[in-house]
Structures are given as structure tokens and as C-alpha cells.
C-alpha positions in Angstrom: -28.8 20.2 -35.8 -30.0 19.6 -32.2 -33.6 20.6 -33.2 -33.9 17.4 -35.3 -33.0 15.1 -32.4 -35.4 17.1 -30.1 -38.1 16.4 -32.7 -37.3 12.7 -32.9 -37.2 12.5 -29.1 -40.6 14.3 -28.9 -42.4 12.0 -31.4 -40.5 8.8 -30.7 -41.3 7.3 -34.1 -41.6 3.6 -34.4 -39.3 2.7 -37.4 -39.7 -0.5 -39.3 -36.2 -1.4 -40.5 -35.7 -4.0 -43.2 -32.0 -4.2 -43.9 -29.0 -6.5 -44.3 -27.4 -8.6 -41.5 -24.2 -6.4 -41.6 -26.1 -3.2 -40.7 -29.1 -4.3 -38.7 -27.5 -3.9 -35.2 -26.1 -0.4 -35.9 -29.2 0.8 -37.7 -31.4 -0.2 -34.7 -29.1 1.2 -32.1 -28.6 4.5 -33.8 -32.3 5.0 -34.2 -32.6 4.3 -30.4 -29.8 6.8 -29.8 -31.6 9.5 -31.8 -34.8 8.9 -29.7 -36.8 6.6 -32.0 -37.9 3.0 -31.6 -36.8 0.4 -34.1 -38.5 -2.8 -35.0 -37.1 -5.3 -37.5 -38.7 -8.2 -39.5 -39.5 -9.2 -43.1 -41.2 -12.6 -42.9 -44.3 -12.5 -45.1 -46.4 -13.9 -42.2 -46.0 -10.8 -40.1 -44.4 -8.0 -42.1 -47.6 -6.2 -43.0 -48.7 -6.3 -39.3 -45.3 -4.7 -38.3 -45.5 -2.0 -40.9 -49.1 -1.3 -39.9 -47.9 -0.3 -36.4 -45.1 2.0 -37.5 -44.6 5.6 -38.4 -42.1 5.0 -41.2 -40.4 2.2 -43.1 -36.7 1.9 -44.2 -35.9 -0.7 -46.8 -32.3 -1.7 -47.5 -32.0 -4.3 -50.3 -28.6 -5.7 -49.2 -28.3 -9.5 -49.0 -31.6 -10.2 -50.9 -33.4 -13.5 -51.1 -36.8 -14.5 -52.4 -38.4 -14.5 -49.0 -37.0 -11.2 -48.0 -37.9 -9.6 -51.3 -41.5 -10.8 -51.0 -41.6 -9.3 -47.5 -40.2 -6.0 -48.7 -42.8 -5.6 -51.3 -45.6 -6.4 -48.9 -44.2 -3.9 -46.4 -43.8 -1.2 -49.0 -47.4 -1.6 -50.3 -48.7 -1.6 -46.7 -46.8 1.7 -46.1 -48.4 3.2 -49.2 -51.8 2.2 -48.0 -51.1 3.8 -44.6 -49.5 6.9 -46.2 -46.3 6.6 -44.1 -42.9 7.6 -45.4 -40.7 5.0 -47.0 -36.9 5.4 -47.4 -35.2 3.1 -49.9 -31.5 2.3 -49.7 -30.6 0.5 -53.0 -27.3 -0.8 -51.7 -25.2 -2.7 -54.3 -27.9 -2.3 -56.9 -25.3 -2.5 -59.7 -23.9 -6.0 -58.7 -26.8 -8.1 -60.1 -29.9 -8.1 -62.2 -31.7 -9.6 -59.2 -31.2 -6.5 -57.2 -32.2 -4.3 -60.1 -35.4 -6.1 -60.6 -36.2 -5.7 -56.9 -35.6 -2.0 -56.9 -37.7 -1.6 -60.1 -40.6 -3.4 -58.3 -40.3 -1.2 -55.2 -40.2 2.0 -57.2 -43.2 0.9 -59.3 -45.4 0.8 -56.2 -45.3 4.6 -55.9 -44.7 4.3 -52.1 -41.2 5.5 -51.8 -40.6 8.9 -50.3 -36.9 9.2 -50.4 -34.0 7.2 -51.9 -30.5 7.4 -50.3 -27.4 5.8 -51.8 -23.9 6.7 -53.0 -23.6 8.4 -56.3 -22.9 5.2 -58.3 -26.0 3.5 -56.7 -28.2 6.4 -57.6 -27.0 6.5 -61.1 -27.6 2.7 -61.5 -31.1 3.2 -60.0 -31.8 5.7 -62.8 -30.5 3.3 -65.4 -32.5 0.5 -64.0 -35.7 2.5 -64.2 -35.0 4.3 -67.4 -33.4 3.8 -70.8 -29.8 4.9 -70.4 -27.2 3.1 -72.4 -24.0 2.3 -70.4 -22.1 4.7 -72.6 -24.2 7.7 -71.5 -23.5 9.3 -68.1 -26.4 10.1 -65.8 -26.4 13.8 -65.0 -27.9 15.8 -62.1 -30.6 16.9 -64.5 -31.5 13.2 -65.2 -31.7 12.5 -61.5 -33.8 15.6 -60.9 -36.2 14.6 -63.7 -36.5 11.0 -62.2 -37.1 12.5 -58.7 -39.8 14.8 -60.1 -41.5 12.1 -62.2 -41.6 9.7 -59.2 -42.3 12.3 -56.5 -39.1 11.4 -54.7 -36.4 13.1 -52.7 -33.1 11.6 -53.9 -30.0 11.8 -51.7 -26.7 10.9 -53.3 -24.1 10.8 -50.5 -20.4 10.8 -50.6 -17.5 13.3 -50.4 -20.3 15.8 -51.3 -23.9 15.1 -50.7 -26.5 16.0 -53.3 -30.2 16.2 -52.4 -32.7 16.7 -55.2 -36.5 16.6 -55.2 -39.7 18.7 -54.9 -38.1 21.2 -57.4 -35.2 21.8 -55.0 -31.5 21.1 -55.0 -29.0 21.3 -52.3 -25.3 20.3 -51.8 -23.8 19.6 -48.4 -20.0 19.5 -47.9 -19.8 18.7 -44.2 -19.0 15.3 -42.6 -15.8 13.3 -42.3 -13.9 10.7 -44.2 -14.4 8.4 -41.2 -18.0 7.8 -42.3 -16.6 5.8 -45.2 -14.5 3.7 -42.8 -17.4 2.3 -40.8 -19.3 -0.6 -42.3 -23.0 0.1 -42.7 -22.6 3.9 -42.1 -24.9 4.6 -45.1 -27.4 2.1 -44.0 -27.5 3.6 -40.5 -28.0 7.0 -42.1 -31.0 5.7 -44.1 -32.6 4.5 -40.9 -32.1 7.9 -39.3 -33.6 9.6 -42.3 -36.7 7.4 -41.9 -36.9 8.3 -38.2 -36.7 12.0 -39.2 -39.4 11.7 -41.8 -41.5 9.7 -39.3 -41.2 12.6 -36.9 -42.2 15.3 -39.3 -45.7 16.8 -39.1 -48.0 16.6 -42.1 -47.3 20.2 -43.1 -43.5 19.9 -42.9 -41.5 19.9 -46.1 -40.1 16.4 -46.7 -37.2 17.8 -48.7 -36.2 20.0 -45.8 -36.6 17.1 -43.4 -34.2 15.0 -45.4 -31.7 17.8 -45.6 -31.9 18.3 -41.8 -31.4 14.5 -41.2 -28.3 14.3 -43.5 -26.9 17.6 -42.2 -27.4 16.5 -38.6 -25.7 13.1 -39.2 -22.7 14.7 -40.9 -22.4 17.3 -38.1 -22.6 14.5 -35.5 -19.7 12.7 -37.4 -17.6 15.9 -37.3 -18.3 16.2 -33.5 -17.4 12.5 -33.0 -14.1 13.0 -34.7 -13.4 16.1 -32.7 -14.0 14.3 -29.5 -11.9 11.3 -30.6 -9.0 13.7 -31.2 -9.6 15.4 -27.8 -9.3 12.0 -26.1 -6.5 10.8 -28.4 -8.5 7.9 -29.8 -8.0 6.3 -33.2 -9.7 3.8 -35.3 -13.1 3.0 -36.9 -14.3 1.2 -33.7 -13.8 4.3 -31.7 -15.5 6.4 -34.3 -18.6 4.2 -34.2 -18.8 4.6 -30.4 -18.3 8.3 -30.4 -20.8 8.8 -33.2 -23.4 6.9 -31.3 -22.7 8.9 -28.2 -23.0 12.2 -30.0 -26.3 11.3 -31.5 -27.4 9.9 -28.2 -26.6 13.1 -26.3 -28.5 15.2 -28.9 -25.7 17.6 -29.3 -25.7 18.5 -25.5 -29.1 19.8 -25.2 -28.8 20.2 -21.5 -31.1 17.2 -20.7 -29.4 16.6 -17.3 -29.0 20.1 -16.2 -28.0 19.3 -12.7 -24.9 17.5 -13.9 -24.1 20.2 -16.4 -23.9 22.8 -13.6 -21.1 21.0 -11.9 -18.5 23.5 -13.2 -20.1 26.4 -15.0 -17.6 28.7 -16.6 -18.6 32.3 -17.4 -16.4 34.2 -19.8 -14.7 37.6 -19.2 -13.0 39.2 -22.2 -11.2 41.7 -20.0 -9.5 39.0 -18.0 -8.3 37.3 -21.1 -7.0 40.6 -22.4 -4.6 40.8 -19.5 -3.1 37.4 -20.2 0.2 36.8 -22.0 -0.8 33.2 -22.7 -4.1 33.3 -24.5 -4.5 35.3 -27.7 -8.3 35.1 -28.1 -11.4 34.3 -26.0 -11.9 31.1 -27.9 -8.4 29.9 -27.1 -9.1 30.4 -23.4 -12.5 28.6 -23.7 -10.9 25.6 -25.4 -8.4 25.4 -22.5 -11.2 25.6 -20.0 -13.1 22.8 -21.8 -9.9 20.7 -21.8 -9.7 21.2 -18.1 -13.3 19.9 -17.6 -15.9 22.7 -17.5 -19.4 21.2 -17.9 -21.3 24.3 -19.0 -20.3 27.6 -20.6 -21.8 31.1 -20.5 -20.8 33.9 -22.9 -21.0 37.2 -21.1 -19.9 40.5 -22.5 -21.7 43.7 -21.6 -19.4 46.0 -23.5 -19.9 45.1 -27.2 -22.8 45.7 -29.6 -25.2 43.0 -30.9 -23.4 42.3 -34.2 -20.0 41.7 -32.5 -21.8 39.6 -29.8 -23.4 37.4 -32.4 -20.2 36.9 -34.3 -18.2 35.9 -31.2 -21.2 33.9 -29.8 -21.4 31.7 -32.9 -17.8 30.8 -32.6 -18.2 29.8 -28.9 -21.4 28.0 -29.6 -19.7 25.7 -32.1 -16.8 25.0 -29.7 -19.2 24.2 -26.9 -21.4 22.0 -29.1 -18.3 20.0 -30.3 -17.2 19.6 -26.7 -20.7 18.4 -25.7 -21.5 21.0 -23.1 -24.5 23.4 -23.0 -23.9 26.9 -24.2 -25.7 29.8 -22.6 -25.5 33.5 -23.4 -26.0 36.3 -20.9 -29.0 38.6 -20.9 -29.5 39.1 -24.7 -32.6 36.9 -25.1 -33.4 38.0 -28.6 -30.0 36.7 -29.9 -30.3 33.1 -28.5 -31.7 31.6 -31.7 -29.4 33.5 -34.1 -26.3 32.5 -32.2 -27.4 28.9 -31.8 -27.2 28.9 -28.0 -28.9 26.4 -25.8 -30.3 29.1 -23.6 -29.9 32.4 -21.7 -29.2 33.6 -18.2 -31.0 36.7 -17.0 -30.1 38.7 -13.9 -32.3 40.6 -11.5 -31.8 43.8 -13.6 -32.4 42.1 -16.9 -35.5 40.8 -18.6 -37.9 38.9 -16.3 -37.8 35.1 -16.6 -41.4 34.8 -17.6 -40.9 37.2 -20.6 -37.8 35.3 -21.6 -39.8 32.1 -21.5 -42.6 33.6 -23.6 -40.0 34.5 -26.2 -38.0 31.2 -26.3 -40.6 28.7 -25.4 -39.8 25.4 -23.6 -37.0 24.1 -25.8 -34.3 26.5 -24.3 -32.6 26.7 -21.0 -33.3 29.8 -18.9 -31.2 30.5 -15.9 -31.9 33.3 -13.4 -30.0 35.1 -10.7 -31.2 35.1 -7.1 -29.8 36.4 -3.8 -32.3 35.1 -1.3 -35.1 32.6 -0.8 -37.8 35.0 -2.0 -36.1 35.8 -5.3 -35.3 32.1 -5.8 -39.0 31.0 -5.4 -40.2 33.8 -7.7 -37.7 32.8 -10.4 -38.8 29.2 -10.3 -42.4 30.3 -10.4 -41.7 32.3 -13.6 -40.2 29.3 -15.3 -36.4 29.3 -14.6 -34.6 26.0 -15.2 -31.7 26.8 -12.8 -30.5 29.5 -10.4 -27.2 31.2 -10.1 -27.0 32.3 -6.4 -24.4 34.6 -5.1 -22.2 36.2 -4.2 -20.7 33.2 -2.4 -17.4 34.9 -1.4 -17.9 38.4 -2.8 -17.0 39.1 -6.4 -14.0 40.5 -8.3 -16.3 41.4 -11.3 -19.2 42.9 -9.1 -17.7 44.9 -6.3 -21.1 45.7 -4.7 -22.1 42.0 -4.4 -23.1 40.9 -0.9 -21.6 37.6 0.3 -24.1 34.8 1.1 -23.4 32.3 3.9 -23.9 28.6 3.9 -27.2 28.7 5.8 -28.7 30.9 3.0 -27.7 28.4 0.4 -29.2 25.6 2.4 -32.5 27.5 2.8 -32.7 28.3 -0.9 -31.9 24.7 -2.1 -34.5 23.4 0.4 -37.2 25.7 -1.0 -36.8 25.2 -4.8 -36.9 22.1 -6.9 -34.7 23.4 -9.7 -30.9 23.1 -9.4 -28.8 25.8 -7.9 -25.2 26.8 -8.6 -23.2 29.1 -6.4 -21.4 32.1 -7.9 -19.1 34.8 -6.7 -15.4 34.7 -5.8 -15.2 30.9 -6.0 -11.7 29.5 -6.5 -9.9 26.2 -5.8 -9.3 27.1 -2.2 -12.7 28.2 -0.9 -14.9 25.9 -3.1 -14.7 23.2 -0.3 -16.5 25.6 2.1 -19.7 25.1 0.0 -19.9 21.4 0.9 -23.3 20.6 2.4 -25.0 23.6 0.8 -27.3 21.5 -1.4 -26.0 23.2 -4.6 -25.5 21.3 -7.9 -22.3 23.1 -8.8 -20.4 26.3 -9.1 -20.2 29.2 -11.6 -16.7 30.6 -11.9 -15.3 33.6 -13.7 -11.9 34.8 -12.3 -11.1 31.4 -10.8 -10.8 30.1 -14.4 -10.2 33.0 -16.8 -7.9 35.1 -14.7 -5.5 32.2 -14.2 -2.2 31.8 -15.9 -3.0 28.1 -16.8 -6.7 28.0 -17.5 -6.7 24.3 -18.2 -5.0 23.4 -15.0 -7.2 25.8 -13.0 -10.3 24.2 -14.5 -9.1 20.7 -13.9 -8.5 21.4 -10.2 -12.0 23.0 -9.8 -13.6 20.2 -11.8 -12.2 17.6 -9.4 -13.2 19.5 -6.3 -16.6 20.3 -7.7 -17.3 16.6 -8.0 -18.3 16.7 -4.3 -21.6 18.3 -5.4 -22.6 15.4 -7.5 -22.6 11.7 -6.7 -19.5 10.3 -8.4 -18.7 13.4 -10.3 -17.9 13.3 -14.0 -15.2 11.5 -16.1 -11.5 12.3 -15.7 -10.2 15.2 -17.7 -6.9 15.8 -19.4 -5.3 19.1 -20.4 -3.9 19.3 -24.0 -0.5 20.2 -22.7 
């Protein structure tokens, strides 16, 4: 859920992390990747001062000792006095009476907002704070009752994730088995839940905030595994790196739009229909992504909204997993429903300023321009980038007027937002755009009308690197 990471980046919560030595590095780094700011420490001489500066507190009881325990209790009580959220991770609570006593003391303060642990840890927490004989199983109803009595949101994570609290109950079944193969993965999740709670406004529902955090983490894990497979990587070390990268890029929110415009692919269902190689539009898009496209636009003028939304959701997920921004053409009112990163409006479509009024500032809005006047006006109305054409005519728009190099130079000199060229661009004529000042190229037929879409994209990708300093990373077709 990219919105969660946008919120964390916006608020930049200072997260006080008290955790075990095994997990402290990843917990801090993943909070940074998400957009928060971690600070660690539990010495009694300073712990209250640290908590007093923070927006939230995460306590992991792993590797306890008397000094750490005293520091934890001081931090928790300070958090309660400040009314900031506290996330408790009762790791290994069942291994000793020592840990059970610590958790009992923490819960008794009434400061804890959310508890996250695996199912066995949650059950042991209920036993520790209740009167359950070992012979009696702890049920979901027992957990829910405990959550309600202690005003908690309880998250039991595992193959399925159960979230209970505030009279609500939700089960999540996303994520990947690789999360169980990375040491401290649960501890890191607890720190991110704290960052999410620390970013919530006072009127936000804390249960929903916890669900968003867990859902986002699981989705990031799925994307990390997808990208590992795409790059033929294996092992828990690779998974940790890819997971951190996915969280860091915020699910490709288009933060560096100039780089994303390097090779901007625009779909055409009719071109795919003429191919003997690709059965569906999504097959063709996957091949284009494998070849190196850096941004994707879904364009289809000939289907109704219901069909557009159905197809758009499929492509949005593919683009998100690949880590590239996903834009839809024209249909501003469908951006949120599809889960797109933004919209592109042409000269004959909705005005940029109205699209911005509808979508706000969290979405990318691209606009078409053919000359300096139109480019300046689009920027004034709030466009984030321009598609300027037609560079070499157009197979999809036969009435398009070619634009020469001097016109591109004039446009890029007059506007501050990035410009991509569009119109009849292929692997042969793309070099003629060198020196135009553009950020990249938007391509339709040069990609989707080709017999080998991956190879065509790969060639265009390499040649389009001349528009960016150093270009992007090397790509590899699946074949």
C-alpha cells in the first residue's frame, strides 16, 4: 500500500526502538527505508529523555537483562504520559518466567497500543496475563476479549495474520514464506508498525493503521520475491536486500519522475491483437518490462469503464511489482479505483487543472503539448511532465504534425518539468533526438508492434540512456 509509505515519508516519525542485538540494525534501517527516523537506547540515565522526543515507541523484549528491563519500563511509562503509541513485541515470551514477568509489568502500565507476535507468543501473552491452565487452548475469542479489556490491537502473524481489537477482526493471507527465513523479520515489522502508528493523525483508526502496516509489509515481501525471481537471485540475504529496496522505493511512487520517463511505454491493444506471439496485453507488458521500460501507460479508447478498470487493475499490479510508475490515459475518475500512480490528459481531454483538483498532489499528472505555448500552460496548470510530439509523425495518430529538434529545445528551455518525446520513435530514429533536452521517450508501435517486444524494449532502453546521465541498470529478457 503505497499510501502508507507516503504518509510515513510525509510525517517522518521519530521512532524510539528498544530491541535485541540481533534485530537492531535491520529494524533501524527498515524504518529509515520507509521514511521514518529511528533512535535506539534503553539506559535508564537517558531513556526517558529519548522517548520524550519521539512520536512512537517500539519495545522488543528479546535478550532481556535487569538494566534493559528497567529502561523499558521507564520508556513505556513516559510514552503513556506523552500519549504516544507503543508497540510491544513479546519475542520468546514462553522461554522463561523472567520474560513473562517483564511483559506482565509492561501490559499493566496501560500504555501499550498494539502487540505483535507469532501465534504462540500471543497465546503465551494471554496465559501470562490471565488464568489459563496449560491444558486449555487460547481461542480467538480469548484474544479478542483480552484486546478489548486492555484497549489493544493484537496482531498474531504467521502463515495467516490475525488482527483483533477495537471490536474488529481481520485476516490477511498475503506475504511470502521468505519472511520466516530472515532473522528478525518480525522485529522489523514491529518497528514499521510503530512508524505507521506514529504517522497517523489523531482521528485515524489505530486498528486500520495496524492493518495497513501489516498489509504493506506483506505486499512489499511479495514484490521483493517477484523481483528476486526476475533477476534470478536466491537466498535470504538477497531477500533482505530486495525487501529493503522495495520499502525504500515506496512501491514506485514516481519520486524521480525524470528518470522514470527514460523509456515510457504506452499500450495499444490493437497492435497486440495482430501478434502471433503474445496472447494477452499483460503478456506483452511483462515482456516490455523485462526489456527495460521505466514507466507504463495504459491507453484504450475503445472499451467501457468496467472493462478498463478490470484490465487496468491487472496492469497496475504488474507495474507495481516491477517497480515502475503506472499511468492511465484520460480517465481521471478511474485513477484511484484502478490503483494507478497517475493520469495523462491530452489537449482534447480534461484540463490539467481540473485533473489536479480531482486527484490532489499525491498523483502524477502528465499532459500533451505540441509547442512552447501549450507546454507553458500545462506546467502552469500543474502538470508533472509533458509528452511532446509528434517527433517523427505517428502510426496511431495519422494527423499528428512532426516536431523538429529546435522546437524540442525551445520547449525544454522554457519549462522546468521533464519532457518526453512521443510519435513514431523507434530504435533507428531515437538517436536523432540527442541534444533536445528531453528526459526520455514515449513509445507505442516501436515496442508493442514488434515481434520480440522484450528485445525491442531492451534496444530502446540502451539507446534512451543518452537522455540521462549514466542511464539505468542493465536489463535481461526472460528468454
